N, C-alpha and C positions, 0 to 999 in steps of 0.2 A: 519582505525577503522571503525567497522561496525555500523550500526544502532542499532544492538542487545545491544551494550554496553551502550546506552543512553537511550533506550526506548522498550517497548513492544507493541504487535499488537493484534488486533481482527478483525476478518472478518466476513463477512455475505454475503447473496446472494438473489436475487430476479430475477427469469428469467434468462435471460443472461447477467445479470450485477452483478459484485463483486463490494463490500464495503469493504475497508481495512482502519483501523484506526492505527495510529503511536501515542502513548502515551509516553511523556518523563518520566522517572523515576524522574527527578529534573526539576523544572521549568526553571531553569538557562540554560537548554541545548534546550528548545524550539526554540529559534532564529535560533540557528545553524541548527536544523532539517528543520524549515521553509525556510531557505536559500536555502538548497541544495535538498531537496525533492520537487522538482516543478513538475507541472504535465508533462511537457516535459521530465524530467529525469526520473520519475516513468513510462512513456509510453515506453522509451528506454529500461529500466529495465526490463520490462515485455514484450518486444517486441514479444516475442515466443508465447504469449497467449493472449494479447490485440489486438482485431481487430477494436475497435471502439475508442471513446474519453476517456480521463482522466479529471476529474474535481476535484478540491481540494477545501476544505471547511476547514477554520482555526478556531480552539476553543482555542484562547489564554488563557482563564480563567482555561481551564482544562490542557494546555500544550499538546494539541492534534491537529493532522491534520487528515481529514478524506478524503480518495480518493474514488471516484466513477468511475468505469471502466465499460464501455459498451462493448458488444460483446466480452465477456472474457470466458464464460463457455462453449463454444462449442455448442450453441443452447439453453443452459438451463438445469435444473437438469434432467428432465424427457426426454431430447432429446440428450444429451451429451454421447458420447461414453468414456470420460475421466474417469479414476480411481477414481478421486477426483471430482465427478460432482458438489458439493457445493464450491470447491474452497477453502477449509479450510487451504491446505498448502500454499496458496499464502501469509498468514500472515508471515509465517516463511521465505519466499522467500524475502519479503520487508525488513526484518531484516538483510539480508545479502548485502543490498546496501552498497557501499563503501563512506565513508564520508572522507574529508581531515583531516589528523592530524594537530594539533597544533593551531587550532582557538580558 
């Protein structure tokens, strides 16, 4: 099962840092997302782009998780040679994270 089946995502950036939220469609799925979307798992999922740390902030009242990933945008919007300097496509990539079935 992919995260996209349980949640949607938004992303933002500031300098060389990407900020990605995962928001559950239904509050009942928040705990499953929280259990599996750990900072370590997210850093591994984004190993091709995240060169710094991953911090997770929990917003249980909103059914949301917010990840702040440093050293992610190739030096920042004005310095990056990446096609997507703002990292907007990263929200789509987090939704491809595989969750275990049947929990």
